[in-house]
Structure formats: structure tokens, C-alpha cells
ROPADO-152781 format. One record per residue: residue in one letter; chain; x, y, z of N, C-alpha, C in turn. Coordinates in steps of 0.02 Angstrom, whole numbers. Example, Ala and Ser with C-alpha at 12.3 -4.5 7.8 and 13.67 -1.06 7.14 Angstrom:
BEGIN
 residu chaine   n.c1   n.c2   n.c3  ca.c1  ca.c2  ca.c3   c.c1   c.c2   c.c3
      A      A    660   -284    390    615   -225    390    660   -165    390
      S      A    642   -112    354    684    -53    357    645      2    394
This chain:
BEGIN
 residu chaine   n.c1   n.c2   n.c3  ca.c1  ca.c2  ca.c3   c.c1   c.c2   c.c3
      M      A   -536     44    694   -507      0    640   -464     49    601
      Q      A   -481    112    590   -431    150    555   -363    158    587
      N      A   -364    175    649   -306    192    680   -264    129    693
      K      A   -283     70    693   -253     13    692   -219     -4    635
      V      A   -252      6    568   -222      5    503   -169     47    491
      L      A   -165    111    510   -121    152    512    -61    137    549
      R      A    -80    108    609    -31     85    666     13     22    629
      F      A    -16    -19    589     14    -70    550     61    -43    506
      I      A     27     13    460     77     42    418    146     78    451
      G      A    127    114    486    193    134    530    228     86    547
      L      A    213     40    574    260    -18    610    308    -52    544
      A      A    257    -64    483    297    -84    416    339    -48    396
      T      A    336     15    405    377     77    386    434     72    417
      R      A    433     74    486    487     65    530    532     -2    525
      S      A    508    -56    509    532   -107    507    556   -127    418
      R      A    547    -84    387    560    -73    306    526   -131    290
      N      A    469   -153    294    427   -186    257    377   -158    220
      L      A    392    -96    196    329    -57    174    375    -10    115
      I      A    349     -9     58    373     44      6    335     90    -18
      S      A    338    148    -42    290    198    -54    319    237   -109
      G      A    270    268   -155    278    299   -199    266    269   -283
      Y      A    248    308   -312    212    292   -382    278    245   -415
      N      A    330    273   -426    389    244   -466    419    184   -430
      T      A    426    189   -355    463    139   -320    402     79   -332
      C      A    346     78   -321    295     31   -316    300    -12   -392
      I      A    300     39   -438    294      4   -503    365    -27   -517
      H      A    420    -21   -491    485    -54   -493    472   -128   -459
      Y      A    447   -116   -391    461   -175   -360    390   -222   -385
      I      A    338   -208   -422    294   -240   -443    317   -281   -515
      N      A    357   -237   -558    378   -268   -635    444   -313   -614
      K      A    487   -278   -591    555   -302   -578    569   -363   -523
      K      A    545   -338   -466    564   -376   -408    506   -428   -380
      N      A    443   -410   -401    390   -450   -388    378   -464   -315
      R      A    397   -427   -267    397   -440   -197    334   -412   -150
      I      A    306   -374   -190    241   -336   -154    180   -388   -130
      K      A    168   -390    -73    118   -434    -52     45   -403    -53
      L      A     41   -331    -47    -18   -301    -30     -6   -227    -57
      L      A    -62   -198   -104    -39   -136   -127   -108    -99   -102
      I      A    -86    -38    -68   -144     -2    -41   -146     64    -84
      I      A   -206     83   -101   -201    151   -141   -252    189   -110
      A      A   -224    249   -106   -270    305    -70   -337    331   -109
      E      A   -392    327    -76   -463    346   -109   -445    410   -143
      D      A   -418    460   -129   -409    521   -167   -352    518   -210
      A      A   -324    464   -226   -278    456   -282   -312    468   -365
      S      A   -262    496   -411   -304    506   -463   -327    443   -503
      E      A   -381    445   -535   -413    385   -575   -357    356   -613
      N      A   -313    387   -645   -258    357   -695   -221    312   -647
      T      A   -188    334   -586   -161    296   -540   -181    230   -518
      K      A   -251    247   -497   -290    189   -478   -294    130   -536
      E      A   -322    151   -597   -318    101   -650   -261     79   -655
      K      A   -202    113   -660   -142     92   -676   -114     34   -627
      F      A   -114     51   -563    -97      5   -518   -144    -60   -505
      I      A   -211    -46   -517   -251   -104   -527   -239   -155   -566
      Q      A   -219   -124   -635   -199   -175   -690   -136   -206   -673
      L      A    -88   -177   -639    -27   -208   -629    -40   -257   -577
      A      A    -78   -249   -536    -75   -293   -486   -126   -355   -501
      S      A   -167   -333   -535   -203   -402   -558   -166   -441   -612
      S      A   -123   -413   -653    -73   -461   -695    -20   -494   -649
      N      A     -8   -470   -594     39   -504   -551     19   -538   -492
      Q      A    -61   -543   -486    -92   -580   -433    -71   -543   -368
      I      A    -76   -474   -355    -64   -447   -306   -124   -424   -282
      K      A   -139   -422   -209   -209   -411   -180   -202   -320   -180
      V      A   -251   -281   -197   -253   -226   -200   -322   -195   -141
      I      A   -305   -137   -106   -357   -118    -73   -347    -31    -81
      I      A   -420     -7    -98   -412     56   -104   -436     85    -35
      W      A   -412    126     -1   -415    136     68   -390    205     96
      G      A   -423    234    129   -394    303    169   -374    362    117
      S      A   -345    407    151   -328    468    102   -252    475    100
      K      A   -230    507     53   -162    520     40   -131    550    107
      E      A   -159    587    147   -140    627    207   -132    568    255
      D      A   -182    527    270   -181    480    325   -117    427    311
      L      A   -115    406    241    -59    358    225     12    398    239
      S      A     13    452    214     76    491    222     89    504    290
      H      A     51    520    330     63    539    394     70    476    439
      A      A     52    415    425     65    352    454    139    337    432
      M      A    159    343    381    234    340    360    274    385    382
      G      A    257    446    404    312    505    415    331    535    359
      M      A    295    528    294    315    563    236    268    606    207
      E      A    279    639    141    227    683    115    209    657     60
      N      A    132    671     37    109    655    -23    118    594    -57
      R      A    107    528    -14    105    468    -53     33    440    -47
      S      A     23    420   -116    -42    384   -132    -51    313   -147
      V      A     15    277   -149     17    221   -164     78    185   -113
      V      A     49    128    -81     93     96    -34     99     27    -47
      G      A    156      0    -51    165    -70    -51    187   -112      4
      I      A    153   -172     27    177   -194     88    222   -270     67
      I      A    277   -277     73    311   -329     70    320   -379    114
      N      A    292   -379    160    293   -435    211    218   -465    229
      D      A    221   -540    203    161   -578    216    123   -563    288
      N      A    147   -567    338    122   -550    394     89   -483    412
      F      A    127   -436    390     85   -361    383     34   -355    340
      A      A     41   -383    282    -16   -385    233    -62   -434    253
      S      A    -63   -480    290   -122   -521    318   -158   -488    374
      A      A   -122   -441    427   -148   -410    479   -192   -360    452
      I      A   -160   -320    397   -195   -260    363   -265   -281    338
      I      A   -262   -341    302   -318   -373    267   -357   -389    332
      A      A   -352   -432    363   -395   -459    417   -427   -388    445
      E      A   -392   -344    467   -412   -272    500   -469   -249    466
      L      A   -448   -233    394   -484   -212    353   -568   -251    338
      E      A   -553   -314    352   -609   -350    328   -655   -359    387
      K      A   -638   -327    447   -689   -328    513   -749   -289    497
């Protein structure tokens, strides 16, 4: 299951259907309202989790707390990412379906 979710994250990154990073995700939530699914790393700080959960709930965005910063970052080919936003409905649905198995 974990490998499949990480592969979806990698595919979403390569197809430019994923955004990552604290400030970028906040911008996409507040200004562009394009995020379909928000993934927060389990080892993200409590302040980060609380802020994004509150922002997502006020904008009707599904939030999943899953994985580690290292796993998410490695799947995207980046470093030190604790927040990931999926902006494509199909990728969001596939990731949610896989995590609900």
C-alpha cells in the first residue's frame, strides 16, 4: 500500500499535479482554491498540522495525515517536505482509495 501511494505521489509530481511546501500550499488553499487533497506528514510539527487542518476544513479540502517527511520528500525528489497538495481529482481519488484499503 505505502509503495503504491508513494508511486502516485511521484507520478503527480512529474505530471505537475502536485504542489509542496508550507507557503506554496497556503497560497494554493487561500488564493487559488485548487487543492483537492492535502497530505501532511505524520512527523510534521503540531502547529503545521493544526494550521493546515483548519485551513483545509474551512475550504472543504480532504486532509490525510500519512507517511513521514522523508518518504514524501523522496517520492517527489525533493528535500524536507511535510505538506503536499494534490491538484488533480484523479490522483486525489486514487490516493484516497489506496489509503482506505
